[in-house]
C-alpha positions as CSV (number, residue, x, y, z in Angstrom):
1,M,189.0,209.1,-15.4
2,E,192.3,207.2,-15.0
3,K,193.7,206.4,-11.6
4,I,197.4,206.3,-11.1
5,A,199.7,205.6,-8.2
6,F,203.3,206.1,-7.4
7,V,205.8,206.3,-4.6
8,M,208.3,208.9,-3.6
9,Q,210.9,208.9,-0.8
10,L,210.9,211.3,2.2
11,K,214.2,212.1,4.0
12,A,214.5,211.0,7.7
13,G,213.2,213.5,10.2
14,C,211.1,215.5,7.6
15,E,207.7,214.0,8.2
16,A,206.3,217.0,10.1
17,E,207.8,219.5,7.6
18,Y,206.4,217.6,4.6
19,K,202.9,217.7,6.1
20,K,203.2,221.4,7.1
21,R,204.2,222.3,3.5
22,H,201.3,220.4,2.1
23,D,198.9,221.9,4.7
24,E,200.0,225.3,3.3
25,I,200.1,224.3,-0.3
26,W,200.2,227.3,-2.6
27,P,196.8,228.2,-4.2
28,E,198.5,228.8,-7.6
29,L,199.9,225.2,-7.5
30,V,196.4,223.8,-6.6
31,E,195.0,225.8,-9.6
32,E,197.7,224.4,-11.9
33,L,197.0,220.8,-10.8
34,K,193.3,221.3,-11.3
35,S,193.9,223.0,-14.7
36,A,195.8,219.8,-15.7
37,E,192.6,217.8,-15.0
38,I,194.0,216.2,-11.8
39,E,191.6,215.5,-9.0
40,D,191.1,213.3,-6.0
41,Y,194.9,213.5,-5.3
42,S,196.1,212.0,-2.0
43,I,199.5,211.3,-0.5
44,Y,200.1,208.8,2.3
45,L,203.1,208.3,4.5
46,H,204.5,204.8,5.4
47,R,206.1,205.8,8.8
48,D,208.6,202.8,8.9
49,T,210.1,203.3,5.4
50,L,209.3,207.0,4.9
51,Q,207.8,206.2,1.5
52,L,205.2,208.5,0.2
53,F,202.4,206.7,-1.6
54,A,200.5,209.0,-4.0
55,V,197.3,208.2,-5.9
56,L,195.3,210.5,-8.1
57,K,192.7,210.6,-10.8
58,R,193.2,212.4,-14.1
59,A,191.0,213.0,-17.1
60,E,191.6,211.3,-20.3
61,N,192.7,214.6,-21.8
62,H,194.8,215.6,-18.8
63,G,197.7,218.1,-18.9
64,M,199.8,216.3,-16.3
65,D,202.7,215.8,-18.8
66,N,203.0,219.6,-19.2
67,L,203.3,220.3,-15.5
68,P,207.2,220.0,-15.4
69,Q,207.4,223.1,-17.7
70,R,205.2,225.2,-15.4
71,A,207.0,227.8,-13.3
72,V,205.0,227.1,-10.2
73,M,205.7,223.4,-10.5
74,Q,209.5,224.0,-10.8
75,K,209.3,226.4,-7.8
76,W,207.5,223.8,-5.7
77,W,210.0,221.1,-6.6
78,A,212.9,223.4,-5.6
79,Y,211.0,224.2,-2.3
80,M,210.5,220.5,-1.6
81,A,214.0,219.2,-2.7
82,D,215.6,219.5,0.7
83,I,213.2,217.1,2.3
84,M,212.8,214.3,-0.3
85,D,214.8,212.3,-2.9
86,T,214.9,214.2,-6.2
87,E,216.1,214.0,-9.7
88,T,218.7,216.5,-11.0
89,D,216.0,218.9,-12.1
90,K,214.6,218.8,-8.5
91,S,211.5,216.8,-9.5
92,P,210.7,214.1,-7.0
93,K,212.1,210.6,-7.7
94,T,209.0,208.6,-8.4
95,T,208.3,205.0,-9.1
96,Q,205.0,204.2,-10.9
97,L,203.0,201.5,-9.4
98,Q,201.1,198.8,-11.4
99,T,197.5,198.0,-10.5
100,V,197.2,194.4,-9.4
101,F,193.8,194.5,-7.8
102,H,190.9,197.0,-7.8
103,L,187.4,196.6,-6.2
104,D,184.8,198.9,-7.5
């Protein structure tokens, strides 16, 4: 398993809505993420900066790179675009983070 982390940016005043939408995440999206060999996926909010810190584990043979072509992923991005910073295709703007320390 490979662990990756990245940050995204939430828009001001959208904290409760972001949490609500994830509390009600679509079962078909969960299934797509699991089918892509993604697991142990968590997102944390930094309340002062509204940065979202995400960390997940993915299998060596993951299908994460194919998710942007999946209809449910595109639908989710469109659904979330009003409350977070996005690219022109409505995917969230992400910044990959480099591991600088890990304690097993």
